[in-house]
Biopython code that builds the backbone (N, CA, C, O; Angstrom):
import numpy as np
from Bio.PDB.StructureBuilder import StructureBuilder

atoms = [
    (1, "MET", "N", (14.936, 19.984, 8.086)),
    (1, "MET", "CA", (14.394, 19.148, 6.694)),
    (1, "MET", "C", (14.045, 20.150, 5.753)),
    (1, "MET", "O", (13.237, 21.027, 6.059)),
    (2, "ASP", "N", (14.620, 20.095, 4.550)),
    (2, "ASP", "CA", (14.492, 20.992, 3.474)),
    (2, "ASP", "C", (12.962, 20.626, 2.771)),
    (2, "ASP", "O", (12.348, 19.610, 3.097)),
    (3, "GLN", "N", (12.514, 21.470, 1.900)),
    (3, "GLN", "CA", (11.417, 21.351, 1.351)),
    (3, "GLN", "C", (11.230, 19.964, 0.293)),
    (3, "GLN", "O", (10.208, 19.278, 0.266)),
    (4, "GLU", "N", (12.288, 19.757, -0.443)),
    (4, "GLU", "CA", (12.389, 18.570, -1.174)),
    (4, "GLU", "C", (12.236, 17.145, -0.369)),
    (4, "GLU", "O", (11.542, 16.205, -0.757)),
    (5, "GLU", "N", (12.973, 17.175, 0.748)),
    (5, "GLU", "CA", (12.775, 16.016, 1.493)),
    (5, "GLU", "C", (11.348, 15.855, 2.180)),
    (5, "GLU", "O", (10.766, 14.774, 2.273)),
    (6, "TYR", "N", (10.898, 16.979, 2.615)),
    (6, "TYR", "CA", (9.465, 17.122, 3.142)),
    (6, "TYR", "C", (8.678, 16.482, 2.167)),
    (6, "TYR", "O", (8.091, 15.436, 2.444)),
    (7, "ASP", "N", (8.594, 17.065, 0.912)),
    (7, "ASP", "CA", (7.734, 16.792, -0.012)),
    (7, "ASP", "C", (7.680, 15.213, -0.370)),
    (7, "ASP", "O", (6.632, 14.570, -0.441)),
    (8, "ARG", "N", (8.882, 14.732, -0.568)),
    (8, "ARG", "CA", (9.223, 13.316, -0.706)),
    (8, "ARG", "C", (8.602, 12.437, 0.456)),
    (8, "ARG", "O", (7.943, 11.451, 0.126)),
    (9, "LYS", "N", (8.752, 12.701, 1.641)),
    (9, "LYS", "CA", (8.309, 11.929, 2.879)),
    (9, "LYS", "C", (6.836, 12.228, 2.873)),
    (9, "LYS", "O", (6.153, 11.330, 3.365)),
    (10, "TYR", "N", (6.176, 13.300, 2.422)),
    (10, "TYR", "CA", (4.631, 13.432, 2.475)),
    (10, "TYR", "C", (3.986, 12.628, 1.464)),
    (10, "TYR", "O", (2.826, 12.255, 1.639)),
    (11, "VAL", "N", (4.694, 12.298, 0.319)),
    (11, "VAL", "CA", (4.186, 11.484, -0.700)),
    (11, "VAL", "C", (4.220, 10.098, -0.242)),
    (11, "VAL", "O", (3.245, 9.378, -0.454)),
    (12, "ASN", "N", (5.295, 9.639, 0.391)),
    (12, "ASN", "CA", (5.594, 8.341, 1.028)),
    (12, "ASN", "C", (4.348, 7.929, 2.056)),
    (12, "ASN", "O", (3.721, 6.871, 2.110)),
    (13, "LEU", "N", (4.208, 9.177, 2.875)),
    (13, "LEU", "CA", (3.028, 9.009, 3.858)),
    (13, "LEU", "C", (1.729, 8.804, 3.142)),
    (13, "LEU", "O", (0.926, 8.023, 3.652)),
    (14, "LYS", "N", (1.439, 9.375, 2.085)),
    (14, "LYS", "CA", (0.310, 9.338, 1.502)),
    (14, "LYS", "C", (0.079, 7.870, 0.892)),
    (14, "LYS", "O", (-1.021, 7.317, 0.874)),
    (15, "VAL", "N", (1.230, 7.334, 0.410)),
    (15, "VAL", "CA", (1.277, 5.984, -0.189)),
    (15, "VAL", "C", (1.027, 4.995, 0.957)),
    (15, "VAL", "O", (0.209, 4.096, 0.765)),
    (16, "LEU", "N", (1.612, 5.079, 2.035)),
    (16, "LEU", "CA", (1.439, 4.227, 3.041)),
    (16, "LEU", "C", (0.077, 4.194, 3.562)),
    (16, "LEU", "O", (-0.471, 3.134, 3.864)),
    (17, "LYS", "N", (-0.550, 5.485, 3.687)),
    (17, "LYS", "CA", (-1.963, 5.665, 4.240)),
    (17, "LYS", "C", (-2.866, 4.925, 3.304)),
    (17, "LYS", "O", (-3.754, 4.211, 3.771)),
    (18, "SER", "N", (-2.675, 5.064, 1.851)),
    (18, "SER", "CA", (-3.716, 4.451, 1.098)),
    (18, "SER", "C", (-3.602, 2.840, 1.088)),
    (18, "SER", "O", (-4.601, 2.179, 0.807)),
    (19, "ILE", "N", (-2.453, 2.255, 1.379)),
    (19, "ILE", "CA", (-2.198, 0.955, 1.677)),
    (19, "ILE", "C", (-2.931, 0.580, 2.786)),
    (19, "ILE", "O", (-3.681, -0.394, 2.718)),
    (20, "GLN", "N", (-2.794, 1.320, 3.946)),
    (20, "GLN", "CA", (-3.551, 1.054, 5.073)),
    (20, "GLN", "C", (-5.023, 0.950, 4.975)),
    (20, "GLN", "O", (-5.690, 0.060, 5.502)),
    (21, "GLU", "N", (-5.502, 1.968, 4.230)),
    (21, "GLU", "CA", (-7.010, 1.969, 3.989)),
    (21, "GLU", "C", (-7.292, 0.783, 3.043)),
    (21, "GLU", "O", (-8.302, 0.125, 3.293)),
    (22, "TYR", "N", (-6.580, 0.448, 2.057)),
    (22, "TYR", "CA", (-6.902, -0.771, 1.251)),
    (22, "TYR", "C", (-6.967, -1.924, 2.100)),
    (22, "TYR", "O", (-7.826, -2.788, 1.925)),
    (23, "SER", "N", (-6.022, -1.993, 3.103)),
    (23, "SER", "CA", (-6.071, -3.347, 3.878)),
    (23, "SER", "C", (-7.230, -3.400, 4.727)),
    (23, "SER", "O", (-7.780, -4.476, 4.964)),
    (24, "LYS", "N", (-7.711, -2.110, 5.287)),
    (24, "LYS", "CA", (-8.940, -2.174, 6.180)),
    (24, "LYS", "C", (-10.234, -2.546, 5.464)),
    (24, "LYS", "O", (-11.175, -3.110, 6.022)),
    (25, "THR", "N", (-10.201, -2.166, 4.122)),
    (25, "THR", "CA", (-11.517, -2.483, 3.300)),
    (25, "THR", "C", (-11.570, -3.867, 2.627)),
    (25, "THR", "O", (-12.361, -4.099, 1.712)),
    (26, "GLU", "N", (-10.742, -4.738, 3.085)),
    (26, "GLU", "CA", (-10.595, -6.126, 2.450)),
    (26, "GLU", "C", (-10.243, -6.018, 0.881)),
    (26, "GLU", "O", (-10.426, -7.015, 0.183)),
    (27, "GLY", "N", (-9.825, -5.032, 0.407)),
    (27, "GLY", "CA", (-9.424, -4.819, -0.935)),
    (27, "GLY", "C", (-10.466, -4.135, -1.723)),
    (27, "GLY", "O", (-10.278, -3.917, -2.920)),
    (28, "ALA", "N", (-11.482, -3.806, -1.166)),
    (28, "ALA", "CA", (-12.586, -3.080, -1.943)),
    (28, "ALA", "C", (-12.054, -1.652, -2.346)),
    (28, "ALA", "O", (-12.305, -0.648, -1.680)),
    (29, "SER", "N", (-11.305, -1.653, -3.482)),
    (29, "SER", "CA", (-10.830, -0.392, -3.992)),
    (29, "SER", "C", (-11.546, 0.017, -5.338)),
    (29, "SER", "O", (-12.084, -0.720, -6.164)),
    (30, "SER", "N", (-11.402, 1.450, -5.337)),
    (30, "SER", "CA", (-12.135, 1.855, -6.739)),
    (30, "SER", "C", (-11.157, 1.780, -7.863)),
    (30, "SER", "O", (-11.518, 2.070, -9.003)),
    (31, "ALA", "N", (-9.992, 1.422, -7.609)),
    (31, "ALA", "CA", (-8.891, 1.276, -8.706)),
    (31, "ALA", "C", (-8.527, -0.239, -9.094)),
    (31, "ALA", "O", (-8.514, -1.083, -8.198)),
    (32, "ALA", "N", (-8.282, -0.532, -10.195)),
    (32, "ALA", "CA", (-7.844, -1.624, -10.562)),
    (32, "ALA", "C", (-6.936, -1.703, -11.746)),
    (32, "ALA", "O", (-7.183, -0.979, -12.710)),
    (33, "VAL", "N", (-5.960, -2.471, -11.770)),
    (33, "VAL", "CA", (-4.944, -2.588, -12.853)),
    (33, "VAL", "C", (-4.910, -3.971, -13.659)),
    (33, "VAL", "O", (-4.679, -5.002, -13.027)),
    (34, "TYR", "N", (-5.115, -4.013, -14.926)),
    (34, "TYR", "CA", (-5.129, -5.176, -15.616)),
    (34, "TYR", "C", (-4.166, -5.171, -16.664)),
    (34, "TYR", "O", (-3.854, -4.030, -17.003)),
    (35, "PRO", "N", (-3.612, -6.065, -17.268)),
    (35, "PRO", "CA", (-3.681, -7.536, -16.879)),
    (35, "PRO", "C", (-2.672, -7.722, -15.698)),
    (35, "PRO", "O", (-1.644, -7.046, -15.650)),
    (36, "ILE", "N", (-2.983, -8.645, -14.754)),
    (36, "ILE", "CA", (-2.040, -9.240, -13.802)),
    (36, "ILE", "C", (-1.458, -10.473, -14.371)),
    (36, "ILE", "O", (-2.144, -11.427, -14.738)),
    (37, "ARG", "N", (-0.150, -10.423, -14.433)),
    (37, "ARG", "CA", (0.544, -11.791, -14.974)),
    (37, "ARG", "C", (0.730, -12.805, -13.850)),
    (37, "ARG", "O", (1.256, -12.510, -12.777)),
    (38, "VAL", "N", (0.267, -14.022, -14.158)),
    (38, "VAL", "CA", (0.420, -14.848, -13.180)),
    (38, "VAL", "C", (0.951, -16.263, -13.836)),
    (38, "VAL", "O", (0.896, -16.357, -15.062)),
    (39, "PRO", "N", (1.449, -17.335, -13.090)),
    (39, "PRO", "CA", (1.808, -18.455, -13.677)),
    (39, "PRO", "C", (0.722, -19.076, -14.498)),
    (39, "PRO", "O", (-0.377, -19.158, -13.949)),
    (40, "GLU", "N", (0.836, -19.499, -15.645)),
    (40, "GLU", "CA", (-0.360, -20.069, -16.452)),
    (40, "GLU", "C", (-0.957, -21.258, -15.798)),
    (40, "GLU", "O", (-2.168, -21.414, -15.648)),
    (41, "GLU", "N", (-0.002, -22.117, -15.403)),
    (41, "GLU", "CA", (-0.527, -23.407, -14.851)),
    (41, "GLU", "C", (-1.198, -23.188, -13.426)),
    (41, "GLU", "O", (-2.117, -23.915, -13.049)),
    (42, "LEU", "N", (-0.717, -22.199, -12.692)),
    (42, "LEU", "CA", (-1.423, -21.919, -11.407)),
    (42, "LEU", "C", (-2.860, -21.472, -11.811)),
    (42, "LEU", "O", (-3.818, -22.057, -11.307)),
    (43, "LEU", "N", (-3.028, -20.568, -12.604)),
    (43, "LEU", "CA", (-4.417, -20.095, -12.994)),
    (43, "LEU", "C", (-5.193, -21.233, -13.477)),
    (43, "LEU", "O", (-6.298, -21.466, -12.988)),
    (44, "TYR", "N", (-4.671, -21.998, -14.450)),
    (44, "TYR", "CA", (-5.374, -23.137, -15.065)),
    (44, "TYR", "C", (-5.926, -24.068, -14.030)),
    (44, "TYR", "O", (-7.100, -24.436, -14.010)),
    (45, "GLN", "N", (-4.948, -24.447, -13.118)),
    (45, "GLN", "CA", (-5.411, -25.614, -12.166)),
    (45, "GLN", "C", (-6.390, -25.024, -11.165)),
    (45, "GLN", "O", (-7.337, -25.710, -10.778)),
    (46, "VAL", "N", (-6.204, -23.769, -10.722)),
    (46, "VAL", "CA", (-7.130, -23.210, -9.609)),
    (46, "VAL", "C", (-8.480, -23.114, -10.313)),
    (46, "VAL", "O", (-9.480, -23.485, -9.698)),
    (47, "LEU", "N", (-8.584, -22.633, -11.586)),
    (47, "LEU", "CA", (-9.789, -22.401, -12.306)),
    (47, "LEU", "C", (-10.558, -23.804, -12.506)),
    (47, "LEU", "O", (-11.759, -23.960, -12.283)),
    (48, "LYS", "N", (-9.691, -24.779, -12.954)),
    (48, "LYS", "CA", (-10.187, -26.093, -13.134)),
    (48, "LYS", "C", (-10.794, -26.785, -11.795)),
    (48, "LYS", "O", (-11.859, -27.400, -11.740)),
    (49, "LEU", "N", (-10.038, -26.591, -10.905)),
    (49, "LEU", "CA", (-10.369, -27.366, -9.598)),
    (49, "LEU", "C", (-11.413, -26.513, -8.734)),
    (49, "LEU", "O", (-12.350, -27.031, -8.127)),
    (50, "GLN", "N", (-11.165, -25.276, -8.752)),
    (50, "GLN", "CA", (-12.101, -24.446, -7.682)),
    (50, "GLN", "C", (-12.880, -23.404, -8.221)),
    (50, "GLN", "O", (-13.605, -22.720, -7.498)),
    (51, "GLY", "N", (-12.771, -23.202, -9.637)),
    (51, "GLY", "CA", (-13.707, -22.174, -10.054)),
    (51, "GLY", "C", (-13.133, -20.739, -10.105)),
    (51, "GLY", "O", (-12.222, -20.361, -9.368)),
    (52, "PRO", "N", (-13.739, -19.971, -11.035)),
    (52, "PRO", "CA", (-13.306, -18.499, -11.191)),
    (52, "PRO", "C", (-13.278, -17.784, -9.958)),
    (52, "PRO", "O", (-12.280, -17.120, -9.678)),
    (53, "ASP", "N", (-14.347, -17.847, -9.116)),
    (53, "ASP", "CA", (-14.321, -17.094, -7.839)),
    (53, "ASP", "C", (-13.049, -17.372, -6.949)),
    (53, "ASP", "O", (-12.347, -16.461, -6.511)),
    (54, "ASN", "N", (-12.839, -18.565, -6.745)),
    (54, "ASN", "CA", (-11.675, -18.940, -5.854)),
    (54, "ASN", "C", (-10.253, -18.582, -6.641)),
    (54, "ASN", "O", (-9.225, -18.298, -6.026)),
    (55, "ALA", "N", (-10.332, -18.628, -7.868)),
    (55, "ALA", "CA", (-9.107, -18.231, -8.650)),
    (55, "ALA", "C", (-8.905, -16.752, -8.342)),
    (55, "ALA", "O", (-7.786, -16.343, -8.031)),
    (56, "ASP", "N", (-10.011, -15.900, -8.424)),
    (56, "ASP", "CA", (-9.847, -14.509, -8.206)),
    (56, "ASP", "C", (-9.464, -14.186, -6.722)),
    (56, "ASP", "O", (-8.742, -13.234, -6.422)),
    (57, "LYS", "N", (-9.986, -15.024, -5.855)),
    (57, "LYS", "CA", (-9.546, -14.801, -4.381)),
    (57, "LYS", "C", (-8.026, -15.191, -4.218)),
    (57, "LYS", "O", (-7.251, -14.519, -3.537)),
    (58, "LEU", "N", (-7.674, -16.311, -4.887)),
    (58, "LEU", "CA", (-6.242, -16.626, -4.508)),
    (58, "LEU", "C", (-5.271, -15.610, -5.221)),
    (58, "LEU", "O", (-4.167, -15.366, -4.734)),
    (59, "ILE", "N", (-5.728, -14.998, -6.442)),
    (59, "ILE", "CA", (-4.702, -13.998, -6.983)),
    (59, "ILE", "C", (-4.782, -12.683, -6.109)),
    (59, "ILE", "O", (-3.797, -11.957, -5.975)),
    (60, "HIS", "N", (-5.999, -12.413, -5.523)),
    (60, "HIS", "CA", (-5.973, -11.286, -4.796)),
    (60, "HIS", "C", (-5.222, -11.594, -3.301)),
    (60, "HIS", "O", (-4.675, -10.680, -2.685)),
    (61, "HIS", "N", (-5.256, -12.768, -2.871)),
    (61, "HIS", "CA", (-4.628, -12.988, -1.558)),
    (61, "HIS", "C", (-3.042, -13.054, -1.893)),
    (61, "HIS", "O", (-2.240, -12.623, -1.065)),
    (62, "ILE", "N", (-2.657, -13.541, -2.984)),
    (62, "ILE", "CA", (-1.162, -13.384, -3.482)),
    (62, "ILE", "C", (-0.724, -12.007, -3.578)),
    (62, "ILE", "O", (0.362, -11.598, -3.168)),
    (63, "PHE", "N", (-1.721, -11.235, -4.201)),
    (63, "PHE", "CA", (-1.288, -9.656, -4.310)),
    (63, "PHE", "C", (-1.139, -9.039, -2.924)),
    (63, "PHE", "O", (-0.117, -8.411, -2.647)),
    (64, "ARG", "N", (-2.157, -9.204, -2.021)),
    (64, "ARG", "CA", (-2.110, -8.616, -0.753)),
    (64, "ARG", "C", (-0.948, -9.141, 0.004)),
    (64, "ARG", "O", (-0.315, -8.301, 0.644)),
    (65, "SER", "N", (-0.545, -10.384, 0.051)),
    (65, "SER", "CA", (0.739, -10.912, 0.669)),
    (65, "SER", "C", (1.794, -10.161, 0.306)),
    (65, "SER", "O", (2.558, -9.727, 1.168)),
    (66, "GLY", "N", (1.987, -9.893, -1.088)),
    (66, "GLY", "CA", (3.028, -9.129, -1.716)),
    (66, "GLY", "C", (3.088, -7.721, -1.232)),
    (66, "GLY", "O", (4.130, -7.161, -0.894)),
    (67, "LEU", "N", (1.853, -7.167, -1.221)),
    (67, "LEU", "CA", (1.731, -5.754, -1.016)),
    (67, "LEU", "C", (2.136, -5.592, 0.526)),
    (67, "LEU", "O", (2.723, -4.557, 0.841)),
    (68, "ASP", "N", (1.880, -6.476, 1.425)),
    (68, "ASP", "CA", (2.138, -6.374, 2.876)),
    (68, "ASP", "C", (3.590, -6.394, 3.015)),
    (68, "ASP", "O", (4.138, -5.581, 3.759)),
    (69, "ILE", "N", (4.263, -7.266, 2.352)),
    (69, "ILE", "CA", (5.724, -7.295, 2.413)),
    (69, "ILE", "C", (6.366, -6.197, 1.743)),
    (69, "ILE", "O", (7.424, -5.811, 2.238)),
    (70, "TRP", "N", (5.899, -5.571, 0.629)),
    (70, "TRP", "CA", (6.425, -4.480, 0.006)),
    (70, "TRP", "C", (6.243, -3.228, 0.897)),
    (70, "TRP", "O", (7.145, -2.422, 1.127)),
    (71, "SER", "N", (5.023, -3.154, 1.359)),
    (71, "SER", "CA", (4.983, -1.764, 2.285)),
    (71, "SER", "C", (5.661, -1.814, 3.436)),
    (71, "SER", "O", (5.973, -0.740, 3.952)),
    (72, "GLU", "N", (6.037, -3.075, 4.089)),
    (72, "GLU", "CA", (6.882, -3.022, 5.311)),
    (72, "GLU", "C", (8.281, -2.556, 4.770)),
    (72, "GLU", "O", (8.919, -1.699, 5.382)),
    (73, "GLU", "N", (8.675, -3.041, 3.796)),
    (73, "GLU", "CA", (10.060, -2.477, 3.160)),
    (73, "GLU", "C", (9.986, -0.980, 2.969)),
    (73, "GLU", "O", (10.753, -0.226, 3.568)),
    (74, "PHE", "N", (9.060, -0.554, 2.133)),
    (74, "PHE", "CA", (8.669, 0.873, 1.862)),
    (74, "PHE", "C", (8.695, 1.766, 3.004)),
    (74, "PHE", "O", (9.243, 2.867, 2.963)),
    (75, "PHE", "N", (8.036, 1.242, 4.139)),
    (75, "PHE", "CA", (7.965, 2.069, 5.414)),
    (75, "PHE", "C", (9.416, 2.232, 5.857)),
    (75, "PHE", "O", (9.852, 3.337, 6.181)),
    (76, "THR", "N", (10.160, 1.128, 5.870)),
    (76, "THR", "CA", (11.495, 1.090, 6.492)),
    (76, "THR", "C", (12.305, 2.005, 5.726)),
    (76, "THR", "O", (13.056, 2.791, 6.302)),
    (77, "GLU", "N", (12.208, 1.962, 4.467)),
    (77, "GLU", "CA", (13.126, 2.916, 3.540)),
    (77, "GLU", "C", (12.598, 4.327, 3.665)),
    (77, "GLU", "O", (13.428, 5.227, 3.534)),
    (78, "ALA", "N", (11.380, 4.642, 3.891)),
    (78, "ALA", "CA", (10.861, 6.008, 3.800)),
    (78, "ALA", "C", (11.087, 6.806, 5.226)),
    (78, "ALA", "O", (11.367, 7.999, 5.345)),
    (79, "PHE", "N", (10.886, 5.799, 6.322)),
    (79, "PHE", "CA", (10.859, 6.526, 7.663)),
    (79, "PHE", "C", (11.775, 5.903, 8.703)),
    (79, "PHE", "O", (12.155, 6.480, 9.722)),
    (80, "GLY", "N", (12.111, 4.575, 8.315)),
    (80, "GLY", "CA", (13.081, 4.042, 9.162)),
    (80, "GLY", "C", (12.542, 3.326, 10.556)),
    (80, "GLY", "O", (12.920, 2.222, 10.948)),
    (81, "SER", "N", (11.614, 4.150, 11.199)),
    (81, "SER", "CA", (11.016, 3.558, 12.510)),
    (81, "SER", "C", (9.704, 4.341, 12.757)),
    (81, "SER", "O", (9.436, 5.377, 12.148)),
    (82, "GLN", "N", (8.873, 3.754, 13.727)),
    (82, "GLN", "CA", (7.605, 4.238, 14.002)),
    (82, "GLN", "C", (7.817, 5.640, 14.595)),
    (82, "GLN", "O", (6.995, 6.516, 14.325)),
    (83, "GLU", "N", (8.856, 5.902, 15.376)),
    (83, "GLU", "CA", (9.183, 7.066, 15.976)),
    (83, "GLU", "C", (9.498, 8.193, 14.917)),
    (83, "GLU", "O", (9.025, 9.315, 15.098)),
    (84, "ASN", "N", (10.218, 7.947, 13.910)),
    (84, "ASN", "CA", (10.341, 8.792, 12.841)),
    (84, "ASN", "C", (9.097, 9.251, 12.120)),
    (84, "ASN", "O", (8.913, 10.410, 11.747)),
    (85, "LEU", "N", (8.306, 8.302, 11.966)),
    (85, "LEU", "CA", (6.923, 8.460, 11.337)),
    (85, "LEU", "C", (6.123, 9.287, 12.115)),
    (85, "LEU", "O", (5.502, 10.191, 11.556)),
    (86, "GLU", "N", (6.044, 9.136, 13.232)),
    (86, "GLU", "CA", (5.375, 10.044, 14.349)),
    (86, "GLU", "C", (5.974, 11.344, 14.287)),
    (86, "GLU", "O", (5.216, 12.310, 14.204)),
    (87, "ARG", "N", (7.109, 11.508, 14.313)),
    (87, "ARG", "CA", (7.820, 12.895, 14.281)),
    (87, "ARG", "C", (7.275, 13.578, 12.999)),
    (87, "ARG", "O", (6.764, 14.694, 13.098)),
    (88, "PHE", "N", (7.362, 12.979, 11.846)),
    (88, "PHE", "CA", (6.953, 13.519, 10.560)),
    (88, "PHE", "C", (5.532, 13.857, 10.456)),
    (88, "PHE", "O", (5.119, 14.885, 9.920)),
    (89, "ILE", "N", (4.727, 12.863, 11.041)),
    (89, "ILE", "CA", (3.144, 13.374, 11.120)),
    (89, "ILE", "C", (2.988, 14.575, 11.962)),
    (89, "ILE", "O", (2.322, 15.536, 11.576)),
    (90, "GLU", "N", (3.597, 14.545, 13.124)),
    (90, "GLU", "CA", (3.472, 15.958, 13.901)),
    (90, "GLU", "C", (3.986, 17.139, 13.070)),
    (90, "GLU", "O", (3.339, 18.184, 13.125)),
    (91, "LEU", "N", (5.105, 17.077, 12.291)),
    (91, "LEU", "CA", (5.526, 18.142, 11.396)),
    (91, "LEU", "C", (4.637, 18.530, 10.421)),
    (91, "LEU", "O", (4.541, 19.690, 10.020)),
    (92, "VAL", "N", (3.875, 17.449, 9.960)),
    (92, "VAL", "CA", (2.890, 17.853, 8.878)),
    (92, "VAL", "C", (1.579, 18.508, 9.609)),
    (92, "VAL", "O", (0.932, 19.397, 9.054)),
    (93, "LYS", "N", (1.284, 18.059, 10.739)),
    (93, "LYS", "CA", (0.178, 18.680, 11.424)),
    (93, "LYS", "C", (0.489, 20.109, 11.750)),
    (93, "LYS", "O", (-0.391, 20.961, 11.626)),
    (94, "LYS", "N", (1.807, 20.445, 12.200)),
    (94, "LYS", "CA", (2.241, 21.697, 12.470)),
    (94, "LYS", "C", (2.301, 22.581, 11.178)),
    (94, "LYS", "O", (1.931, 23.754, 11.134)),
    (95, "ARG", "N", (2.776, 21.918, 10.212)),
    (95, "ARG", "CA", (2.552, 23.050, 8.922)),
    (95, "ARG", "C", (1.336, 23.313, 8.475)),
    (95, "ARG", "O", (1.012, 24.434, 8.084)),
    (96, "THR", "N", (0.482, 22.209, 8.493)),
    (96, "THR", "CA", (-0.904, 22.434, 8.231)),
    (96, "THR", "C", (-1.562, 23.459, 8.947)),
    (96, "THR", "O", (-2.264, 24.250, 8.316)),
    (97, "ARG", "N", (-1.416, 23.584, 10.407)),
    (97, "ARG", "CA", (-2.002, 24.458, 11.192)),
    (97, "ARG", "C", (-1.461, 25.874, 10.878)),
    (97, "ARG", "O", (-2.248, 26.820, 10.883)),
    (98, "ILE", "N", (-0.113, 26.063, 10.596)),
    (98, "ILE", "CA", (0.452, 27.262, 10.235)),
    (98, "ILE", "C", (-0.211, 27.830, 8.950)),
    (98, "ILE", "O", (-0.545, 29.011, 8.850)),
    (99, "ASN", "N", (-0.376, 26.900, 7.974)),
    (99, "ASN", "CA", (-0.958, 27.231, 6.741)),
    (99, "ASN", "C", (-2.343, 27.747, 6.912)),
    (99, "ASN", "O", (-2.697, 28.811, 6.404)),
    (100, "ASP", "N", (-3.171, 26.952, 7.666)),
    (100, "ASP", "CA", (-4.490, 27.364, 7.971)),
    (100, "ASP", "C", (-4.881, 28.514, 8.610)),
    (100, "ASP", "O", (-6.031, 28.952, 8.579)),
    (101, "GLU", "N", (-3.703, 29.151, 9.344)),
    (101, "GLU", "CA", (-3.845, 30.338, 10.139)),
    (101, "GLU", "C", (-3.914, 31.702, 9.137)),
    (101, "GLU", "O", (-4.035, 32.824, 9.629)),
]
sb = StructureBuilder()
sb.init_structure("model")
sb.init_model(0)
sb.init_chain("A")
sb.init_seg("    ")
for serial, (resi, resn, name, xyz) in enumerate(atoms, 1):
    if name == "N":
        sb.init_residue(resn, " ", resi, " ")
    sb.init_atom(name, np.array(xyz, "f"), 0.0, 1.0, " ", f" {name:<3s}", serial, name[0])
structure = sb.get_structure()
């Protein structure tokens, strides 16, 4: 594996790790991006019927559902299989140990 491929896979690994951490914390993240575009009628009806807290929860649920689907596709494109991911992690550990010495 050349350095360019290693660097690309390392960035992909960091992205997947951050998604994993985000999922563990139930979305309590220090980063937020606004505005999120949503169907106007969906937002209006949820606000009207269930209030702003439930509207926020619904939008967050929709986002997380999409993030889960996207991250699975991203994982498949980046590593292809769990075995490939594990091999790459071992390579990162090996390179880290060599650099630490």
